[in-house]
Backbone bond lengths (Angstrom), bond angles and torsions (degrees), N, CA, C in turn:
res aa  C-N    CA-C-N  psi(-1)  N-CA   C-N-CA  omega(-1)  CA-C   N-CA-C  phi
1 X - - - 1.448 - - 1.485 114.45 -
2 X 1.273 115.78 -41.79 1.450 114.32 177.75 1.510 115.57 -62.65
3 X 1.385 113.28 -34.91 1.471 117.22 176.30 1.448 113.61 -61.83
4 X 1.378 113.82 -46.16 1.503 118.62 175.30 1.471 113.65 -55.48
5 X 1.401 117.46 -42.47 1.479 122.36 179.36 1.500 110.33 -63.76
6 X 1.346 113.98 -40.26 1.474 120.42 179.65 1.506 114.81 -62.67
7 X 1.383 109.03 -42.48 1.457 117.70 177.74 1.544 112.37 -63.70
8 X 1.322 113.42 -41.43 1.364 120.27 -178.15 1.605 110.08 -62.63
9 X 1.425 112.27 -49.08 1.392 119.49 179.77 1.573 109.98 -57.66
10 X 1.417 116.43 -43.73 1.384 118.48 -176.26 1.593 111.43 -62.47
11 X 1.381 111.93 -40.42 1.464 119.26 177.91 1.490 110.69 -60.81
12 X 1.380 118.44 -45.56 1.430 122.80 178.91 1.524 107.45 -60.13
13 X 1.371 119.85 -46.56 1.403 121.62 -177.79 1.517 111.98 -58.07
14 X 1.374 113.69 -45.18 1.478 123.24 177.99 1.568 111.12 -56.62
15 X 1.279 113.68 -49.97 1.452 119.21 176.32 1.514 113.40 -56.62
16 X 1.290 113.15 -47.08 1.519 119.88 179.98 1.555 107.74 -61.18
17 X 1.381 118.50 -44.47 1.373 120.83 179.79 1.560 111.52 -62.22
18 X 1.372 114.27 -41.44 1.432 117.00 -179.83 1.534 112.78 -63.96
19 X 1.370 115.91 -39.57 1.429 123.88 176.58 1.503 110.99 -61.46
20 X 1.339 114.02 -46.36 1.479 117.29 177.23 1.512 111.03 -58.80
21 X 1.319 117.05 -43.83 1.470 122.03 -176.95 1.490 109.20 -65.02
22 X 1.364 118.23 -38.52 1.494 121.52 -179.72 1.518 106.85 -68.57
23 X 1.335 118.77 -36.37 1.422 120.79 -176.97 1.555 107.38 -69.60
24 X 1.278 115.40 -40.73 1.544 119.74 179.81 1.517 109.10 -60.43
25 X 1.351 115.39 -46.11 1.446 124.32 -177.87 1.545 108.83 -60.05
26 X 1.356 116.55 -46.90 1.428 119.55 177.65 1.564 112.59 -61.72
27 X 1.375 116.34 -40.48 1.385 120.07 178.54 1.632 109.29 -60.78
28 X 1.271 111.13 -47.75 1.492 115.19 -179.75 1.548 114.05 -59.15
29 X 1.350 110.25 -39.43 1.482 115.76 -179.44 1.610 107.59 -64.48
30 X 1.307 116.51 -44.24 1.412 124.88 177.30 1.499 109.48 -53.29
31 X 1.324 113.19 -52.12 1.450 120.41 -178.27 1.514 110.90 -60.03
32 X 1.288 116.09 -44.08 1.495 121.54 178.18 1.497 111.14 -56.52
33 X 1.319 111.96 -46.65 1.483 118.02 -177.44 1.490 111.46 -67.86
34 X 1.346 118.97 -37.16 1.365 121.10 176.55 1.640 111.39 -64.80
35 X 1.336 112.79 -43.12 1.491 116.00 171.53 1.401 114.19 -58.03
36 X 1.283 121.52 -41.99 1.489 121.86 179.91 1.461 112.62 -66.92
37 X 1.432 116.93 -37.96 1.369 118.66 176.74 1.608 114.25 -66.35
38 X 1.333 113.05 -35.19 1.371 117.22 173.62 1.475 115.22 -64.89
39 X 1.383 116.84 -42.83 1.448 119.14 178.22 1.509 108.20 -65.23
40 X 1.274 120.46 -40.08 1.545 120.53 177.06 1.491 110.02 -56.24
41 X 1.398 113.59 -47.32 1.459 114.20 -177.98 1.482 112.17 -64.72
42 X 1.319 119.36 -39.10 1.507 121.43 176.31 1.535 110.64 -61.85
43 X 1.364 116.48 -39.96 1.422 117.99 178.58 1.554 111.69 -64.33
44 X 1.218 113.25 -42.31 1.498 118.81 178.85 1.596 110.25 -62.84
45 X 1.298 114.42 -41.20 1.478 115.86 179.19 1.599 107.72 -66.06
46 X 1.264 115.50 -42.08 1.451 118.50 -175.12 1.534 104.77 -63.24
47 X 1.325 121.81 -46.79 1.389 125.09 178.37 1.572 112.01 -55.17
48 X 1.366 113.07 -43.72 1.446 116.05 179.64 1.543 112.43 -63.18
49 X 1.347 111.24 -44.25 1.485 116.90 177.59 1.498 111.57 -59.76
50 X 1.383 115.42 -43.95 1.514 116.69 177.30 1.517 111.00 -60.93
51 X 1.289 116.86 -39.53 1.519 120.26 -178.12 1.545 108.53 -64.56
52 X 1.322 115.41 -42.40 1.461 120.77 179.84 1.504 111.45 -62.49
53 X 1.412 116.14 -44.02 1.405 122.37 -178.66 1.486 108.66 -64.17
54 X 1.414 119.45 -43.31 1.460 121.36 173.33 1.458 114.77 -55.06
55 X 1.312 114.29 -45.51 1.531 119.93 -179.86 1.497 110.93 -61.96
56 X 1.257 114.25 -39.98 1.570 120.05 -179.47 1.549 105.35 -65.46
57 X 1.362 117.53 -50.00 1.405 122.96 -178.67 1.580 110.75 -55.98
58 X 1.320 117.20 -44.11 1.435 123.38 177.85 1.502 109.69 -61.92
59 X 1.369 117.24 -47.19 1.439 117.72 -178.64 1.523 112.28 -63.54
60 X 1.334 116.66 -38.04 1.510 122.84 176.28 1.457 110.35 -59.05
61 X 1.439 112.97 -48.20 1.524 115.45 178.70 1.512 111.72 -64.46
62 X 1.326 116.63 -38.16 1.522 112.39 176.79 1.485 114.68 -66.15
63 X 1.384 116.04 -35.40 1.493 119.43 173.92 1.507 109.61 -62.18
64 X 1.347 117.54 -44.55 1.363 119.54 -176.93 1.594 112.02 -62.99
65 X 1.367 112.57 -43.70 1.476 118.46 179.35 1.516 108.24 -61.96
66 X 1.324 117.78 -39.51 1.472 120.19 -178.35 1.566 109.65 -66.47
67 X 1.367 117.99 -36.29 1.441 119.75 175.78 1.416 111.12 -68.28
68 X 1.369 119.61 -44.03 1.466 123.76 175.98 1.530 110.17 -55.05
69 X 1.291 117.45 -48.62 1.451 119.33 179.08 1.486 112.97 -58.92
70 X 1.345 114.44 -41.33 1.464 117.33 175.04 1.517 111.86 -58.81
71 X 1.262 115.55 -42.82 1.472 120.58 -176.87 1.526 107.56 -67.46
72 X 1.342 119.37 -41.42 1.456 127.16 -174.15 1.540 107.85 -71.77
73 X 1.342 116.88 -45.08 1.429 116.41 -173.94 1.547 112.39 -72.00
74 X 1.297 116.82 141.73 1.447 118.09 -175.21 1.529 107.94 -65.53
75 X 1.336 108.69 145.85 1.438 115.83 -179.44 1.524 112.68 -63.46
76 X 1.235 117.30 135.86 1.510 118.62 -179.81 1.543 106.20 -76.21
77 X 1.398 114.50 123.65 1.427 120.95 -177.74 1.524 107.04 -89.83
78 X 1.314 114.48 151.48 1.458 120.07 165.72 1.562 105.00 -69.85
79 X 1.296 115.58 154.60 1.526 117.46 -177.54 1.514 108.38 -56.77
80 X 1.275 120.55 -39.91 1.479 120.16 179.72 1.559 109.66 -63.74
81 X 1.251 118.07 -45.23 1.534 121.37 177.84 1.466 109.58 -60.10
82 X 1.321 116.31 -42.97 1.438 122.70 -179.94 1.547 113.08 -57.16
83 X 1.301 115.09 -46.65 1.500 120.54 177.15 1.492 114.52 -62.54
84 X 1.312 113.16 -38.91 1.511 123.02 177.12 1.500 106.52 -63.35
85 X 1.366 119.59 -51.48 1.358 123.40 -175.58 1.518 109.79 -61.84
86 X 1.298 119.79 -43.24 1.466 124.64 178.79 1.525 108.55 -61.58
87 X 1.282 119.60 -47.52 1.468 122.31 179.54 1.484 111.54 -64.00
88 X 1.305 117.92 -36.77 1.516 119.87 174.58 1.452 114.10 -66.50
89 X 1.255 117.77 -25.78 1.492 118.66 177.10 1.492 114.64 -87.51
90 X 1.342 114.99 4.24 1.472 118.00 -176.71 1.442 116.51 76.35
91 X 1.239 115.43 24.34 1.512 115.63 176.53 1.520 106.42 -78.38
92 X 1.258 108.80 127.77 1.482 120.01 -178.32 1.547 114.77 -66.19
93 X 1.395 115.27 157.22 1.479 119.06 -179.88 1.567 112.35 -55.81
94 X 1.284 114.45 -38.70 1.513 117.04 -175.11 1.571 110.18 -67.06
95 X 1.319 112.28 -38.94 1.541 114.66 174.80 1.543 112.16 -60.33
96 X 1.368 114.23 -39.51 1.388 113.23 -175.22 1.613 109.55 -71.81
97 X 1.197 115.57 -32.68 1.515 120.80 174.84 1.508 108.84 -63.11
98 X 1.371 118.52 -40.49 1.350 119.91 -178.39 1.488 110.59 -65.44
99 X 1.283 114.12 -45.25 1.519 117.78 177.78 1.498 111.06 -63.57
100 X 1.263 115.35 -32.45 1.453 121.03 -178.15 1.567 110.41 -65.40
101 X 1.390 113.33 -40.44 1.426 117.83 175.75 1.464 115.74 -64.38
102 X 1.362 115.77 -29.26 1.550 118.56 176.85 1.491 107.96 -83.79
103 X 1.246 123.47 1.45 1.466 124.09 177.98 1.482 114.26 87.11
104 X 1.349 118.40 16.82 1.477 122.91 178.41 1.533 108.75 -76.87
105 X 1.382 120.45 -45.80 1.421 124.79 -173.49 1.496 107.59 -106.04
106 X 1.437 112.09 178.54 1.443 120.87 177.43 1.505 109.35 -75.32
107 X 1.357 116.21 -170.98 1.421 119.54 -176.10 1.596 110.91 -64.17
108 X 1.277 114.68 157.13 1.486 123.36 -175.09 1.515 111.51 -60.99
109 X 1.351 119.61 -37.61 1.448 122.56 -179.44 1.539 110.56 -63.18
110 X 1.376 113.43 -46.32 1.424 116.73 -177.28 1.598 110.93 -65.50
111 X 1.349 116.68 -37.57 1.413 120.00 179.00 1.631 109.32 -64.35
112 X 1.214 112.49 -47.37 1.488 114.49 -179.76 1.510 112.35 -62.11
113 X 1.306 117.64 -35.22 1.411 122.71 -178.11 1.621 109.08 -69.53
114 X 1.280 123.40 -41.42 1.378 129.00 -178.58 1.447 113.76 -79.88
115 X 1.272 121.01 -28.49 1.437 125.26 -175.88 1.576 107.86 -80.20
116 X 1.334 114.09 -34.86 1.558 118.37 -174.41 1.467 105.29 -65.63
């Protein structure tokens, strides 16, 4: 009888140990899954941050290019300034009239009045 009881106790202990091991394995698996999910979330966040940085860099580059274009493009002169600039460069009256006909300068009367 004692042997049968011992065997029963041993079997129960073995079953309990197996159950504990299974529970531990399940917990480990859950922890691993959680870690993987956290890693994926971190990766996604990093990717989003990188995309945002790239967008910001592109915007900055576009702004810089726009500023460079503004610096490179000749300053738009007011009609009066344009006439003075042309006169200062030795542009003859006939050239001014030709430009005026193409719509570059103001009306002929105004040009004649300011150049005289």
